TIVEXMI-711345 format. One record per residue (C-alpha): z, x, y. Coordinates in steps of 0.001 Angstrom, whole numbers, plus 524288, in hexadecimal, padded with zeros to 5 digits. Layout:
<rs>
ZXY...
</rs>
This chain:
<rs>
800057FE107FF347FC80804D380E087F8A38119A8060C8056981621802A180D2881B007F603814BA810857F14481C7D811367E61B82203803577E18182FAA807437DB78834FC7F9D67D90582B407EC907D6F382C4F7E06D7DEF8835B27D7427D6D783C407E5847CFC184AA17E9FB7D3A384BD77F7047D869858C97FC177D3DE85DA9806B87DB38869F9810567D699876C280A387DBB4870F27FF987E1F686CA07F0947DC7885EF87EDA57D84C857FE7E4C77DFC684C3D7DDF67DE0A841527E36A7E579837907D9097ED4F82E117E1717EFB9825877EE717E902830A07FA447EC4C82E56808737ECD282B3C8137E7F5158200C817C57FDD881CC1826027F7A881B94833D87FF6E8249582FE1807F88353882FC780B8383C43825B7811F98474D828088198E851418270680E17848358351680947841B682D2B7FFD9832B4827957FF9B8332681A52807D1834D281042802A282C4280323801F982BCC7F4017FDF081E0B7F0637FA69819B87E0EC7F99C80F377D79E7F67C805E27D7C18025A7FDEE7E348801C77F6567E02E80CC5801F57E0A2816FA7FD707E8DB8212C80C847EB01826A4815C77F3A5821F5824067F12E823D882FCD7FA8E825D583C2C7F869824D6847AE8013B8280E851E37FF8D81DD185FEB80283823FA869F0803F181B7D879137FB3C81D4F87DE47FFC8827FF86FC17FD0B82FD7869E680B778304C85ED380FF682B8585DAA810E781CA084AE981250819C58407C80C1681ACC838C48032981241829B37FF0781291826127F1D680FA8816EB7F26D80C98810747E607807AC815E87DB3B80D71811D17CF07813FD818247D14782013825347D7618287A82DF77CA988220382BD07CBF5816BB82DEB7DC80815D483BE77D9D4819BC83CB67CF118110183A327D77F80452841EB7E44380BFF84E257D78A80D4984BFC7D4327FDB584BAE7E1A47F970859917E63080445861417DC9E8011D8696B7E2EF80BA0861487E4FD81687864CE7E4FC8230C856457E492827DF855237E18B836C1847817E11F83CD18484A7ED3A84360847697F27C83595837D57EEDF8310E82E327F4408370281FD57EFE6834B7815CF7F9028346C806127F94F830237FF7D80476827F2
</rs>
């Protein structure tokens, strides 16, 4: 998508299991953009929706519980901003997402 090398770690409808955390159901395909490095020093995380023709890319500035910046989450293939935000919130039930935390860009 957008010519980016993406590796999908968890398909939509499957549980993502991380050590020392409860498993949670992923509302969209979830993985990483290969060859990138995010704020957490790992490849940048990406959610891939079911609208590959979407020309908008949504970048979410994920925050910690105390409000400090954690890392970016890239949302590709979502119908619109509302769709991207809803999928993000489904994946992170403790999300403290504010309107300023979502940036919309085009390729």
